[in-house]
Structure formats: C-alpha cells, structure tokens
N, C-alpha and C positions, 0 to 999 in steps of 0.2 A: 737529629737533623734530617736524616733521610725520610723520616715519617712526616715532617713538616713540609718537605719538598713534594711528597706524594699527594698531600692535601691541597696544595696550591693550585694545580690545574682544575680541580673540582670547584674551588672557590671562584676561580676566574670564569669558568663556564657558568656558574650560578649567577655571578654579577653581570655577565654579558647577557644572559637570558632575561634577568630582571630589568636591565637597562633597555633591552629591545621591547619588552612588554610595555614599560613606562613610556617609551618613545612612541609606540603605536597608539597608546591611549591619548597622549598629548597631541599627536597629529590629528586624530579623530575629533577631539574637542575643539582644536583650532579650526578645523574645516567646518564644523557646525556653526561656530560663532563668528568667524572672520570672513569666510568666503560666502558671498551672496549666492543664493540659490534661486532658480526660477520657480515662482510660485504657480501652483496649478490654478487654472481659470475656475472661478466659482461655477457651480452647477446651476443651470437655469431651471426654475420651477415652472411647469406648464401653467398652473393657475393657483390662486389663493382664494379660498372661499371664506367669506366673513360678512357680517352685517355692518362692521365698522373697522376701519384701519386708522390708527393714530400715528402721525409722524412727530417725534419729540426732538427737542434740541439737546445739546450737551448737558443741560441742567435738568433734563427730564420733563420740561414743560411742553405741553402739546402745542405745536405750531401749525399743524394741518390735520384735518380729519376728513376721511371719506366715509359717508354713512348713508344708510337707507332708513327712513322713518317708518313707523308702523303703518302709516297710510300709503306707503309706496313711493313717496317723494324721495329723490336722491339729491345729495349735495356734497360738494367739496368745499370745506370751510377752512379759511385761513385766519390764524390768530396772531396778534402782535406779541411782543415780549412781555406785556403785562397780562396776557391771557384774554384780551378782548377780541371778539369776532369782528374782523374788519372787511372780509370779502367772502362772498358765497357764489359759487358756480353750481347751478343745479337744475332740477326739473321739479315742477309742481306735481301734486298727486294725480292719480287717475281721474278723480272727481273734477280736477281743473285741467283736464285734457293733457296732462303731462308736458305742458309747455315749458321750454327752456327759459332760464332767467339768470341774470347777473345782478348781484346786489352789493353796493358799496356801503359800508356802515361807518358812522362817525365814532368818535372816541367814547360815546355813551351807548354804543352798540345799537343805535337806531339807524334805520335805512336812510341814507342821504341821497342815493341814486339807485334807480332800478331800471334795468333794460330787460324787456321780456316780450314774448309774443302773446297776442290777445285775440279772442273771438274766433268765429268759424273760419275766417280767411287767414288766420294766424298772422295778423298784421303786427308789425313791430311798434312798441310803445316805450318811451323814455319818461320816467317819473322822477322829478327833482324835488327833494323834500328838505325841510329844515325843522329841527326840533320835533320830528315825527309828523309834521304837517305837510301835505302836498302843497307845493308852491308853483310848479309848472309841469304840464304834461304835454308832450309832443309825440305825435305818431301818425299812423294811418288809421282812419276810421274803420272799425272791424266790419261794417256793412258795405260801405261804398269804396273803401280803400283810398279815399281822398285824404290828403294831409290835413291835420288840425293842430292848433296850438291853444292851450287853455292855461291861464295863469290865475293864481289865487292871491288876494291881497293879504296883508298882515292880519286882518280881521277874519279871514277865511272865505270872503265872498268870491265867487267864481266870475272871472272875466274872460270872455272868449276873444281871442285875438284874430283868429281866422279858422275856418272849417267848423265842422260839427263833431262833438264827442258826447 
C-alpha cells in the first residue's frame, strides 16, 4: 500500500504534464484555424517582360490578351465566352506609322466598326462595316482636314454624301 501511494504523485505529475502539452497544442491549432490573421500585402513587381500576356477566366479560357506581333503592332484583344475576338485596342505596325486603332468585331470575328487615325495629319476616321464590307466612312480628310462622309450601297458602289475622301 505504501508503494502504491508513492507512485501516485509521479502519475499525477505525468498526467498533468501530458494534459498541459495537449492543451498547448489544442490552443495553437485553434488559434491557427479559428482566429483570423492579418494577411501580408502582396509584393508589387516592378515590371513583367513578355511578348504576350493572357488573362483567363475560372474555366481556363482566354478572355483578354496583350500581345506584340512580329511586325511590331501591339494589341489588347478581348474575347467573349465562346472564344471569339470581339474588341481590339491597339496600334498598327511601324509600316503604318503605328497609328492607334479601336476595332469592334461581330460574332463572326469580322470588323464591324473601326476607329483609327489616318494619313500625315493623323486625322480620325470611323469605318462602319457589315459582313466585311465597308458601308460608311466618316472622318477628316487626311490632306485638308475637312470632314467627309462616304457611304457604300449594298452593291458596293461608293456614294459621296459630303467632303472628299
């Protein structure tokens, strides 16, 4: 009996020590999973160097693309959920004076509307198209900077409304 009583304090100390360790582990686990922590701000990158950057949706489909073509033209292309190119913001190549352009494409990926600069005076021009055919062109004459409006019939014949182009 005396021997059993002498082992009891050692067992109590051992149980208390094990309980303390288990409690500390439980508190640490609870703190990691239950207590929200302030997240560190993402580190900003000074620059990204690439010839093309794709932005993809949750399904991995490309929805926007920033690219440089081999001839030096640049473009930001936007795609619909079916993968069709619907909008382009870009510049032409050096051979075309690197003029800026905005192109709206129809569901067949043909240009339906183009807004761009043109000619030595960098005059603005708007081209409206249907089924790949020019239907109306409005802008400033690249030589005189006078306004003009040209329209095309269904047969493709050019009809000047006003101004020269």
